[in-house]
C-alpha positions in Angstrom: 234.5 -56.9 72.2 231.2 -56.0 73.6 231.8 -52.3 73.0 232.4 -53.0 69.3 229.3 -55.2 69.1 227.3 -52.4 70.8 228.6 -49.9 68.3 227.6 -52.1 65.4 224.2 -52.6 66.9 223.8 -48.9 67.5 224.8 -48.2 63.9 222.4 -50.8 62.6 219.6 -49.4 64.8 220.5 -45.9 63.7 220.4 -47.0 60.0 217.1 -48.7 60.6 215.7 -45.6 62.3 216.9 -43.4 59.5 215.3 -45.8 57.0 212.1 -45.7 58.9 212.1 -41.9 59.1 212.9 -41.7 55.4 209.9 -44.0 54.6 207.7 -41.8 56.8 208.9 -38.7 55.1 208.3 -40.2 51.7 204.8 -41.3 52.8 204.1 -37.7 54.0 205.3 -36.3 50.7 203.1 -38.6 48.7 200.1 -37.9 50.9 200.6 -34.1 50.4 200.8 -34.5 46.7 197.7 -36.7 46.6 195.8 -34.3 48.8 196.8 -31.4 46.5 195.7 -33.3 43.5 192.4 -34.2 45.2 191.9 -30.6 46.2 192.4 -29.5 42.6 189.8 -32.0 41.4 187.3 -31.0 44.1 187.8 -27.3 43.2 187.2 -28.1 39.5 184.1 -30.1 40.3 182.7 -27.2 42.5 183.4 -24.7 39.8 181.6 -26.9 37.2 178.7 -27.4 39.6 177.7 -23.7 39.5 176.7 -23.5 35.9 175.1 -26.9 36.0 173.0 -25.8 39.0 172.0 -22.6 37.2 171.1 -24.6 34.1 168.9 -27.0 36.2 167.1 -24.1 37.8 166.6 -22.5 34.5 165.2 -25.7 33.0 162.9 -26.1 35.9 161.6 -22.6 35.6 161.0 -23.1 31.8 159.2 -26.4 32.4 157.1 -24.9 35.1 156.1 -21.9 32.9 155.3 -24.2 30.0 153.1 -26.4 32.3 151.2 -23.4 33.6 150.7 -22.0 30.1 149.3 -25.2 28.6 147.9 -27.2 31.5 146.2 -24.3 33.3 145.7 -21.3 31.2 144.7 -22.9 27.9 141.9 -25.0 29.4 140.6 -22.0 31.4 140.5 -19.8 28.3 138.9 -22.6 26.2 136.3 -23.1 28.9 135.6 -19.3 29.2 135.0 -19.2 25.4 132.4 -22.0 25.7 130.4 -20.1 28.3 127.6 -17.9 27.1 128.9 -14.3 26.6 125.8 -12.3 27.4 125.2 -12.8 31.1 126.0 -11.1 34.3 129.0 -13.2 35.2 130.8 -12.7 31.9 130.1 -9.0 32.0 131.6 -8.9 35.5 134.7 -10.7 34.3 135.1 -8.2 31.4 134.5 -5.2 33.6 136.9 -6.5 36.2 139.5 -7.2 33.6 139.2 -3.7 32.2 139.5 -2.2 35.7 142.6 -4.3 36.5 144.2 -3.2 33.2 143.4 0.5 33.9 144.9 0.2 37.4 148.1 -1.3 36.0 148.3 1.4 33.3 147.7 4.1 36.0 150.5 2.7 38.1 152.8 2.7 35.1 152.3 6.4 34.5 153.2 7.4 38.1 
């Protein structure tokens, strides 16, 4: 009788082990599906991040240029126009500006 009891115990243990293995296999399958879905979401997020980063850099460049144009250049030009025009400093600025323009034009012709 003990041999039949052992056989039943072994069958019960084998059934339990098979059930456990099936549960582990199901968990692995679910984990792989979840990982695949997560990888797809991450890939989509990364592909969306490129244009957003470019847009942010573009916006920063635009804002920086706007700031320079109005916060630096405009007051300097306004201040220069307030200075007396017929003095050595202003003549030097005009002559230097003409020389710089001529140098740039000469480089463009080369």
